[in-house]
N, C-alpha and C positions, 0 to 999 in steps of 0.2 A: 381551750387550747387543743390543737390537733397535732399529734406526732405520728410520723410514718417511719417505719423501719423496713428496709429492703430485705425481703426474705429470699429472693432468688430471681434469676433471669432465665429466659428460655427462648429458643428460636426453632423454627422449622421451615423446611422448604419442601414443596410437593410438586409433582408433575401434574399439570392440568389434564394431560392425556389419560391418567388413571380414572378421572371422573367422566371424561368424554366416552370412555369405554364401558361405563356403567350408567346408562341412561336411567333417569329417575323412574319413568313409567315401568321399566322392566326390573327395577331393583329397589322398590319402595321399602322393603324390610331393612336392607342395608342402610339406607339413608335415615330411616326412623330410629335405628339403633345409635346413630351419631348425632342427629340434629333434631331440635324441637320443631313443632309444626310451624311456628312463626319464622324460624330460620329457613325452613324448606320453602315456604310461600315467598319470602323475600328473594331467595336464590332463583326460584323458577320464574319470577317476574322480570329478571334481568335478561338482557339480550343474549348473554353468554353464561348460562347457568353453570356449566362445568367450572369456569373460572371462579365464580362466586362460591360454589361448594368447596373448591380446593383451597381458597384463601381462608375461609372460615374453619375448615379442617386444620389448616396450618396454625391458625390462631389458637384453636383449642389445644393442639399439641404443644405449642409454645407455653401456654398457661399451665398445662399439666406438668411440663418439665420444670418450669420456674417455681411451682408450688411444691414440688416433690420432696423438698427438704423437711417440710412439716406436715404435709397432707397428701393423701392419695385421692386424686380427683378422677372422675370418668368424663367421657365426652358429654354425657347427659347432665352432668353437674354444672356445665358451662353453657351459657347462652350468649351468642354474639349477634346483635341486631344493628340495623342502621340507626345511628344517632345523630343524623345531620352530617356535619363534616368529619366527625370522628365516630368510630364504632362504639356502641354501648355494650358493656360486658356485665352479665349477671352471673355471679357465682352463688350457687345454692347455699343456704345457711348451713354452716358446718362447724360451728363452735369457735371459729376464728373470724376476725374482721379483716378480710382480705380484699384488696383492690388490685385490679389488673390494668396496667397501662399498656395498651396494645397498639402496635403499628402493623398494618396489613398492606401488602402490595402484590400485584400480579402482572404478568405479561401473558401473551397467548399460550406460552409453554409452561411457565412456572408461577407458583404462588409462594409468597414468603411472609412470615410473621415473626415479630419480635415482641416479647412480653417482659415487663418488669412487674414482679409481684411484691406488693408491700402489705405489711400488717400495720394497721393504724389504730391509734387510740384517740378517741374524740373528746378526751378530758373526763371520761366517766371513771368510776371507782373500780371497774372490773379489769383494769390492766390490759385492755385491748381484746379481751375475750368477749364473746357474744352470748353469754349465758342467759341473758334475760330477754332475748329477742328471737322470735320464731319466724320473722319475715325474711324474705330474700333481700340481699343488698344489691342495689343497682349502682354501678360505678362507671364513669366514663373515662376514657383514656385521653 
């Protein structure tokens, strides 16, 4: 049996212009403090990398806000990668079983993200805690 409990919701909107004004080649350290190598590669492969960076940044902000009631996450604790038609979210193992349902959207000027954070129990005896697992949990929205 699988139970989910909503922990929080988060949203964020970003100006794409912020990322247009910070080209990756000249600001690698900035990007590497926020994004994993896989995220950077995926964004740079897009025709409009600033939009891709902005929407992933917004997604991470939305997840951080949504999880803040029980957990302090950083940008590097969250990985948002292409998962086909839906983004795939990885939240680094943190002692909780968290899943992020994320919706990402952007225009030429704005990037928007909405996240619902749930704590789930997969029927185990540990009440939803992840005390016996050191792996990362991959969740799709």
